[in-house]
C-alpha positions, 0 to 999 in steps of 0.5 A: 208769898206768891207774886199775885198774893204779894201784889194784893198785899201791896195794894192793901197797903196802898189803900190803907196809906192812900186813904189814911185808914186807921185801925185797919191792917192789910190782913183786915182786908179780904182780897175778894171783898167789895171795896165800895159801899159795902165792905170797906165802904169807899166812895167816889173820892176814895176811888180818885185818890186810889186811882192817883196812888195806883198810877204813881206807884205802878204807872197804870192809867185808869180810864174814863169808862164807868162800867170798866172802872166799877169792875176794876175797883170791885175788889182788891183781887180785881185791882191786882189783876188790872195792875199786873196786866197794865203796870209800867213800873 
């Protein structure tokens, strides 16, 4: 598995565990699928929990810019790109 794919898989696992999603596995989440509203149907509370989990696991800080955050959280692929560029762990 390529590093990028491995990171995407880890983030899918993190999403499932951090948000206590049941009856879903990492392979059920498309890397390019929309995470909020459509797709997984996540909401703003989920975004906060996910941001905290990403910070704890990878040392990345999610800022206050709503437009940038919307881009970061658009999909697993975008999250993986952000983490790989900003991770400290």
